C-alpha positions in Angstrom: 136.1 84.2 -128.9 132.4 85.2 -129.0 131.0 87.5 -131.7 130.1 91.1 -130.8 126.5 91.7 -129.9 123.8 93.9 -131.5 120.4 94.4 -129.7 117.3 94.2 -131.8 114.1 95.9 -130.6 111.6 93.3 -131.6 112.1 89.8 -133.1 109.0 89.4 -135.2 108.5 88.8 -138.9 109.1 92.5 -139.6 112.5 92.4 -137.9 113.7 89.0 -139.4 115.6 90.4 -142.4 117.4 93.1 -140.4 118.4 90.6 -137.8 119.7 88.2 -140.4 121.7 91.1 -142.0 123.3 91.8 -138.6 124.2 88.1 -138.3 125.6 88.0 -141.8 127.8 91.0 -140.9 129.4 88.9 -138.1 127.2 89.9 -135.1 125.3 87.9 -132.5 121.9 89.3 -131.8 120.2 90.0 -128.5 116.5 90.0 -129.2 114.3 92.2 -127.0 110.6 91.4 -127.2 107.7 90.2 -125.1 108.4 86.7 -126.5 111.7 86.8 -128.3 112.2 84.4 -131.2 114.8 81.9 -129.8 115.3 80.4 -133.3 116.1 83.7 -134.9 118.2 85.4 -132.2 121.4 84.3 -130.3 120.0 85.5 -127.0 116.8 87.0 -125.8 115.2 89.3 -123.2 111.5 88.8 -122.5 110.4 92.4 -122.0 107.9 94.6 -123.9 109.3 96.8 -126.6 106.7 99.4 -125.5 108.3 99.6 -122.0 111.4 101.7 -122.7 112.6 102.0 -119.1 112.2 98.2 -118.4 113.9 97.3 -121.7 116.8 99.6 -121.2 117.4 98.3 -117.6 117.1 94.7 -118.7 119.6 95.2 -121.6 122.1 97.0 -119.3 121.9 94.2 -116.7 122.3 91.6 -119.4 125.4 93.4 -120.8 127.0 93.6 -117.3 126.6 89.8 -116.9 127.2 88.7 -120.4 128.6 90.6 -123.4 128.9 94.2 -124.4 126.1 95.5 -126.7 127.8 97.4 -129.5 124.8 98.6 -131.5 121.0 98.8 -131.5 118.8 97.9 -134.5 115.1 98.5 -134.9 112.5 98.1 -137.6 109.6 99.3 -135.5 107.0 102.0 -135.1 105.4 103.9 -132.2 106.7 103.4 -128.6 109.2 100.8 -129.7 111.1 103.6 -131.4 111.4 105.4 -128.1 112.8 102.2 -126.6 115.4 101.9 -129.4 116.4 105.6 -129.0 116.7 105.3 -125.2 118.8 102.1 -125.4 121.2 103.6 -128.0 121.6 106.7 -125.8 122.2 104.6 -122.7 124.8 102.6 -124.5 126.3 105.7 -126.1 126.1 104.3 -129.6 124.7 105.8 -132.9 121.0 105.6 -133.5 117.9 107.5 -134.6 118.0 110.0 -131.7 115.3 110.7 -129.1 113.8 113.7 -130.9 113.3 111.7 -134.1 111.7 108.9 -132.1 109.3 111.4 -130.5 108.5 113.0 -133.9 107.7 109.5 -135.4 105.5 108.7 -132.5 103.5 111.9 -132.3 102.2 114.1 -135.1 102.1 117.1 -132.8 105.7 116.6 -131.7 106.8 116.6 -135.3 104.9 119.8 -135.9 106.5 121.4 -132.8 110.0 120.4 -134.0 109.4 121.7 -137.5 108.3 125.0 -136.1 111.4 125.2 -133.9 113.7 124.5 -136.9 111.8 126.7 -139.4 110.9 123.6 -141.5 107.7 124.1 -143.6 105.0 121.9 -142.3 101.2 121.6 -142.1 99.5 123.4 -139.2 98.7 120.9 -136.6 96.5 121.3 -133.5 96.4 118.7 -130.7 93.1 118.0 -128.8 91.5 115.6 -126.4 88.3 113.9 -127.5 86.3 116.4 -125.5 87.5 119.4 -127.5 86.4 120.4 -131.0 89.1 121.7 -133.4 89.4 125.5 -134.0 90.2 125.0 -137.7 87.4 125.6 -140.2 86.1 122.8 -142.4 87.2 120.9 -144.4 89.6 119.5 -141.8 91.8 116.4 -141.5 91.3 114.5 -138.3 93.9 111.8 -137.3 95.3 110.0 -134.3 98.2 112.0 -132.6 100.0 108.7 -131.7 98.6 106.2 -134.2 98.4 102.6 -133.1 98.7 101.5 -136.7 100.1 103.4 -139.7 97.8 105.7 -141.7 94.6 104.1 -140.4 91.7 106.2 -138.9 92.7 109.4 -140.8 89.5 111.3 -141.9 88.7 114.1 -144.2 85.8 115.9 -142.6 83.7 118.2 -144.8 80.5 118.3 -142.9 80.0 119.2 -139.2 77.8 116.1 -138.7 80.8 113.9 -139.5 83.1 115.5 -137.0 82.2 113.7 -133.7 82.6 110.3 -135.2 85.9 111.1 -136.8 87.2 112.5 -133.5 86.0 109.5 -131.5 87.6 107.0 -133.9 90.9 108.9 -134.1 91.2 109.1 -130.3 90.4 105.4 -130.0 93.2 104.6 -132.4 95.8 106.9 -130.6 98.1 105.7 -127.9 97.7 108.9 -125.9 93.9 109.1 -126.7 94.5 112.5 -128.4 93.8 113.6 -131.9 95.3 116.2 -134.2 93.5 118.5 -136.6 95.1 119.8 -139.8 93.8 122.0 -142.7 93.2 120.2 -146.0 96.2 120.7 -148.3 95.4 119.7 -151.9 98.6 118.6 -153.6 100.9 115.8 -154.6 102.2 113.6 -151.8 105.6 112.0 -152.0 108.3 110.5 -149.8 112.1 110.6 -149.5 114.1 107.7 -148.1 117.4 109.1 -146.6 120.5 107.3 -145.4 122.3 109.3 -142.7 125.3 109.1 -140.5 125.9 111.4 -137.5 123.1 113.7 -138.7 124.4 114.1 -142.2 122.7 112.8 -145.3 124.7 110.4 -147.4 122.0 109.1 -149.9 118.4 109.6 -150.8 115.7 108.2 -153.0 112.3 109.7 -153.9 109.1 107.7 -154.2 105.4 108.6 -154.7 102.9 107.9 -151.9 99.4 107.1 -153.2 96.4 107.9 -150.9 92.8 108.9 -151.4 89.6 109.3 -149.3 87.0 106.6 -149.4 83.2 107.2 -149.4 83.3 107.6 -145.6 86.1 110.3 -145.7 88.8 107.9 -144.4 92.2 108.3 -146.1 93.2 104.9 -147.5 96.7 104.1 -148.5 96.7 102.8 -152.1 100.4 101.9 -152.3 103.6 103.4 -153.3 105.2 104.0 -156.7 108.6 104.6 -158.2 110.5 107.8 -158.1 108.2 110.9 -157.8 108.5 113.6 -160.5 109.7 116.5 -158.3 111.2 119.6 -159.8 114.6 121.0 -158.9 113.2 123.9 -156.8 111.1 121.5 -154.7 114.1 119.2 -154.3 116.2 122.0 -153.0 113.5 122.9 -150.4 113.2 119.3 -149.4 116.9 119.1 -149.0 117.0 122.0 -146.7 114.2 120.6 -144.5 115.9 117.2 -144.3 119.3 118.6 -143.5 117.9 120.8 -140.8 116.1 118.0 -139.0 118.9 115.5 -139.4 121.3 117.9 -137.8 118.8 118.3 -134.8 118.4 114.6 -134.4 122.0 113.5 -135.0 120.5 110.4 -136.7 122.5 107.4 -138.0 120.5 105.0 -140.2 117.6 105.3 -142.6 114.8 107.8 -142.2 111.6 108.2 -144.3 110.2 111.7 -144.8 106.7 112.3 -146.1 105.9 115.6 -147.9 102.8 117.2 -149.4 102.9 120.1 -151.9 100.7 123.1 -151.2 99.2 125.5 -153.8 102.5 127.4 -153.8 104.4 124.3 -154.7 106.0 124.4 -151.2 106.8 120.9 -149.8 105.3 120.6 -146.3 106.7 117.9 -144.1 103.9 115.9 -142.3 105.4 112.6 -141.2 108.8 111.0 -140.4 109.7 107.3 -139.7 113.1 106.0 -138.7 114.6 102.8 -139.9 113.4 100.5 -142.8 109.7 100.7 -141.8 107.0 100.1 -144.4 106.8 96.7 -145.9 105.5 97.9 -149.3 108.4 100.4 -149.6 111.5 98.3 -148.5 110.2 94.8 -149.3 108.4 95.5 -152.6 109.1 99.0 -154.1 112.8 99.3 -153.6 113.7 95.9 -155.0 111.8 96.9 -158.1 113.5 100.3 -158.3 117.0 99.0 -157.5 117.3 95.3 -158.1 120.0 93.6 -156.0 120.3 96.5 -153.5 120.3 95.1 -149.9 118.9 98.0 -147.8 119.0 95.8 -144.6 122.8 95.3 -145.0 123.1 99.1 -145.6 121.3 99.8 -142.4 123.7 97.6 -140.5 126.6 99.3 -142.3 125.4 102.8 -141.4 125.1 101.9 -137.7 128.4 100.0 -137.5 130.4 102.5 -139.6 131.1 99.9 -142.2 131.5 100.8 -145.9 128.1 101.3 -147.6 127.4 101.3 -151.3 124.1 102.8 -152.2 122.1 102.5 -155.5 122.6 105.3 -157.9 119.9 108.0 -158.0 119.6 111.7 -158.4 118.1 114.7 -156.6 119.2 115.9 -153.2 122.8 114.7 -153.5 125.0 112.8 -156.0 126.7 110.6 -153.3 126.4 106.9 -154.0 129.1 105.5 -151.8 130.7 106.1 -148.4 133.9 104.8 -146.9 134.3 103.4 -143.4 134.8 106.8 -141.8 131.5 108.1 -143.2 133.3 110.5 -145.7 131.6 110.7 -149.0 133.2 109.6 -152.3 
């Protein structure tokens, strides 16, 4: 009797530990990638993870002729998240949800969703390269759909710097658009959340360290252990997280990035589904919670297996779930 199959969006080095966790949990893995790693996966489909429609069609055709695909895993960013969400929807299995995938891809989409759900966020205006922002200086200029992480994010203080920042931000954006945001001076921190069916089961805070260089570009300086966030801010973060998770219906891990304004109000400005971020999951979390296997937890969340999370404090006191997803 063959093992049940999980589809992995991507089969590169970043996906290796998640694929291995699925195999250790008793699943065979169908790798979907432009050049799937045949040594890592049990079967492969040679299709771009950026072409959602082609990937979904290929996976459904493969399922019809081979084995049922029971779950979808992804440790990806950008358009590949759209592919993961669309495949999970087509298979009618739990996943990140299409709205979360869109919010992770586009800064402006996240802003629109936050406004629709009354979630505090940073004002965000979307523009083509030919348009100047209506916000007054200083202003943050960044790609709307970044090709790579936090790169090409600029703090513009002088009008003479604006055109160059816009040009570089658009060149680094998948849709060739940029977004403009007012400068918010305040602490930046992140929350990693484990969710099932749009409900939070566990969370962990961490500090995100960024600063502008001499050219005004924001440079990531790393991440640090649990951020010192007061109870009032935690409650506001909890409300924002719960509101968006309910909208998305997410199952799996999600990373939320907040910045405090002068009123100590946490403003959400970025979300990322899955166990993205090598510094966070591969380096920071093992130092914070030695022995905790977040890749196995991600598989457990998606497959409705029992998950035991590391103990922490803040948004919730839950540290364990049973197979039904009920907290204990």
